[in-house]
C-alpha positions, 0 to 999 in steps of 0.5 A, a space after each residue: 500500500 503506497 503511503 503517499 501522505 508520508 512520502 517526502 523529499 528532503 522532508 517536504 511532501 511529495 505532492 509539492 513536487 509531483 502532481 496527483 495524476 503522475 503519482 497515481 501512474 507511478 504507484 500503478 507501475 510500482 504495483 506491477 513492477 514484479 511482473 514487469 521484471 519477470 517478463 523482461 528476464 523471461 527465464 529468470 526471476 525477480 530475485 535481486 530486490 528481495 535479496 537486497 532487502 533481506 540483506 539489509 534486514 539481516 545486517 540491521 539485526 546482526 549489527 544492532 543498527 535499529 534501522 527503520 525498514 519496511 517489513 512483513 511483521 506480525 501485528 497485534 493491534 497495530 494499524 487496527 490489524 491483528 493476528 497476521 503478517 503484513 508489510 509495515 514500517 519496523 525498527 530492526 535491531 539485535 532483538 529482531 523486530 523491536 518495534 512496529 512504527 505506527 505512522 498516521 494514515 489517511 482514510 483512503 490509506 487505511 482502507 487500502 491497508 485493510 483491503 490488503 489485510 483482507 486479501 492476505 487473510 483470504 489467501 491464508 484461509 485457502 492454505 491446507 491445515 
């Protein structure tokens, strides 16, 4: 879920630099970027970005860097969600996920996050017990 309301450039909101229609186009392309990369690689897979993210998370854990990173983490009430792993901003340090950082979301962003959570729950419900 793109969180446009918290996206900044040098501390200034992204909407001061890029108009809403262009941001919509960028967000749509990002949502489909994985498929685009796989289509371009043909026989390969989109492994570089997930691998780079995993390395950054592991390094933050191993070096107790306490970095703020996007990560699938188990929520227990954060963002009004409970009992699932979902992408949220977290602090990763020597203890693993040390904190889920609850940023303020707009109404639309909350709706999109809830929709995403519902889709995750739907996929989980289809898994064999």
